[in-house]
C-alpha positions as CSV (number, residue, x, y, z in Angstrom):
1,M,58.0,80.4,67.4
2,P,60.4,82.8,68.8
3,P,62.3,85.3,66.6
4,D,65.2,83.1,67.1
5,W,64.2,80.4,65.9
6,Q,66.2,80.4,62.5
7,L,69.2,80.4,64.6
8,S,68.4,77.5,66.8
9,V,67.6,75.7,63.6
10,W,71.2,76.4,62.6
11,I,72.5,75.5,65.5
12,T,70.6,72.0,65.4
13,S,71.3,71.3,61.4
14,L,75.4,70.6,62.7
15,V,74.7,67.8,64.5
16,D,75.6,64.3,62.9
17,N,78.0,66.6,60.8
18,W,81.1,66.0,63.2
19,S,81.0,62.7,65.3
20,V,83.6,64.6,67.8
21,L,81.3,67.9,68.0
22,D,77.8,65.6,68.6
23,E,79.8,64.0,71.6
24,V,80.8,67.2,73.1
25,G,77.5,68.5,72.8
26,K,76.0,65.6,74.2
27,V,78.3,65.9,77.4
28,L,77.7,69.6,77.5
29,A,73.8,69.2,76.9
30,S,73.9,66.6,80.1
31,N,72.4,67.5,83.5
32,Y,75.7,66.4,85.0
33,F,79.0,68.1,83.6
34,A,78.0,71.7,84.3
35,P,75.9,71.2,87.7
36,K,78.8,68.7,89.2
37,V,81.9,71.0,88.1
38,A,79.8,74.5,89.5
39,A,79.1,72.2,93.1
40,I,83.0,71.3,93.0
41,I,83.3,75.3,93.2
42,L,80.8,75.7,95.6
43,V,82.6,73.4,97.8
44,C,85.8,74.8,97.2
45,L,84.8,78.2,98.1
46,W,82.8,77.1,101.3
47,F,86.1,75.3,102.6
48,G,88.7,76.7,100.5
49,T,90.3,79.0,102.9
50,R,92.3,79.3,106.6
51,N,91.3,82.4,107.3
52,Y,88.2,82.6,109.1
53,A,86.8,86.1,108.1
54,R,86.7,85.4,104.8
55,R,85.5,81.8,105.0
56,E,82.9,83.2,107.2
57,Y,82.1,85.6,104.4
58,N,82.5,83.3,101.4
59,Q,79.5,81.3,103.6
60,K,77.7,83.6,103.4
61,V,77.5,84.9,100.2
62,I,76.9,81.1,99.2
63,V,74.1,81.1,101.2
64,G,72.9,84.0,99.1
65,V,73.4,82.2,96.3
66,A,71.5,78.9,97.6
67,V,68.5,81.4,98.7
68,G,68.8,82.8,95.0
69,T,68.7,79.7,93.3
70,A,65.9,78.3,95.1
71,L,63.7,81.2,94.4
72,G,64.8,81.3,90.7
73,F,63.7,77.8,90.5
74,I,60.3,79.2,92.2
75,V,59.9,81.7,89.7
76,A,61.0,79.9,86.3
77,E,58.7,76.3,87.6
78,S,55.9,79.2,88.4
79,L,56.0,80.4,84.9
80,C,55.9,76.6,83.6
81,L,52.6,76.3,85.4
82,I,51.0,79.3,84.3
83,Q,51.5,77.9,80.5
84,D,50.2,75.1,81.6
85,Q,47.2,76.7,83.2
86,T,46.8,79.0,80.5
87,G,47.3,76.7,77.3
88,D,50.0,78.8,75.8
89,F,52.7,76.3,76.3
90,W,55.9,77.5,74.6
91,N,57.3,74.2,72.6
92,R,60.7,73.2,72.5
93,P,62.8,73.3,69.2
94,Y,62.4,69.6,68.5
95,L,58.5,69.8,68.4
96,N,58.9,72.6,66.2
97,H,61.7,72.1,63.9
98,D,62.6,68.5,61.7
99,E,66.1,69.4,62.5
100,A,65.8,69.9,66.4
101,K,63.9,66.9,66.4
102,F,66.8,65.1,64.9
103,A,69.0,66.1,67.0
104,M,67.2,65.4,70.6
105,E,66.2,62.1,69.1
106,K,70.1,61.4,68.6
107,L,71.7,63.0,71.5
108,Y,69.5,63.8,74.3
109,F,65.7,62.7,75.6
110,P,62.2,64.6,75.5
111,L,61.2,67.0,78.0
112,P,57.4,67.3,79.3
113,D,58.0,70.9,80.4
114,S,57.9,74.4,78.7
115,S,60.9,75.3,76.8
116,F,60.9,79.3,78.1
117,P,62.5,79.8,80.7
118,S,65.3,77.2,81.0
119,N,65.4,75.9,84.4
120,A,69.0,74.6,83.9
121,M,70.0,78.1,82.7
122,C,68.2,79.7,85.8
123,G,69.9,77.9,88.6
124,L,73.7,78.3,87.1
125,A,73.3,81.7,86.5
126,A,72.0,82.5,90.1
127,I,75.6,80.6,90.9
128,A,77.5,82.2,88.7
129,T,76.1,85.7,89.7
130,G,76.2,85.2,93.5
131,I,79.5,83.4,93.8
132,G,80.8,86.7,91.7
133,F,80.4,88.4,95.8
134,A,83.0,86.0,96.9
135,D,85.2,85.4,94.3
136,R,85.5,87.2,90.6
137,R,87.7,84.1,89.1
138,A,84.9,81.2,90.4
139,A,82.5,83.4,89.0
140,I,83.8,83.8,85.8
141,A,84.5,79.9,85.7
142,V,81.3,79.0,86.6
143,W,79.8,81.7,83.7
144,I,82.2,80.1,81.2
145,L,80.0,76.9,82.3
146,V,76.6,78.9,81.5
147,A,78.0,79.3,78.1
148,L,78.8,76.0,77.4
149,W,75.7,74.2,78.9
150,A,73.6,77.0,77.0
151,F,75.5,75.8,73.6
152,G,75.2,72.0,74.9
153,R,71.0,72.4,75.4
154,M,70.5,74.2,72.1
155,Y,73.1,72.0,70.3
156,V,70.5,68.8,71.2
157,G,67.6,70.9,70.1
158,V,65.8,71.5,73.9
159,H,66.1,75.0,73.9
160,Y,66.1,78.2,71.7
161,P,68.1,81.4,72.7
162,V,65.7,83.0,73.7
163,D,64.5,80.1,76.6
164,I,68.5,80.4,77.6
165,A,68.6,84.3,77.9
166,G,65.0,84.4,80.0
167,G,66.6,81.7,81.9
168,I,69.8,83.5,83.0
169,L,67.9,86.9,83.5
170,I,65.6,85.5,86.3
171,G,69.0,83.3,87.5
172,A,71.0,86.6,87.9
173,T,68.0,88.7,89.0
174,C,67.2,86.1,91.8
175,A,70.8,85.6,93.0
176,L,70.8,89.8,93.6
177,I,67.9,89.5,96.0
178,G,69.1,86.5,97.7
179,R,72.5,88.3,98.4
180,Y,70.3,91.0,99.8
181,A,68.0,88.9,102.2
182,V,71.3,87.3,103.3
183,L,72.5,90.8,104.5
184,R,69.1,91.5,106.1
185,F,70.0,88.5,108.7
186,D,73.9,88.8,109.1
187,H,73.9,87.9,112.3
188,T,71.7,85.7,112.4
189,L,73.7,83.9,109.6
190,S,77.4,84.1,111.6
191,W,75.1,82.4,114.8
192,L,74.4,79.4,112.7
193,L,77.7,79.3,110.7
194,A,79.2,79.2,114.4
195,K,77.1,76.4,115.6
196,A,77.7,74.6,112.2
197,R,81.6,74.6,112.2
198,M,80.9,72.5,116.0
199,F,80.1,70.1,113.5
200,Y,82.8,70.8,111.2
201,M,80.2,71.8,108.3
202,A,81.7,75.3,108.0
């Protein structure tokens, strides 16, 4: 078990004490709330200004975000596959602790893959890091979503804090790589965005 398992047990032990907190935790843990809000923010950044130069810059940043997010998922999934192949599987909290099992059964559902790293945090952290190059306020908003989603996932017993930290680290690192990759193909991307504008897609 990870060294932070006691914190995980304490968080999941809060379940069933306050019905309002349970409902909030259930919403925050879902795969709908945080990703959908993040998607809305990305769309607003993509189309959200009439300034041609600024809009193209934002769009290039978002392409970098997409590259970084995809790379982050590849890294996270590769780590899960390695664990499957080696048999050194990182169990989710609900498989190790009664408190987490109760929380998962009451508020969520079992997940078949490894607990480490958190794929969810990997993706959202990549978005939060990447869009910081375009709009700091938007980045702060997504980092708040990261924190809320992280709490929700721990609250329902599907992640340890170290799973969250690992996912965030991978996502943020891959976002920086994605940003660098986009800068290397700046002229090509400008041409592609010009073509996309012909179809009102950029």
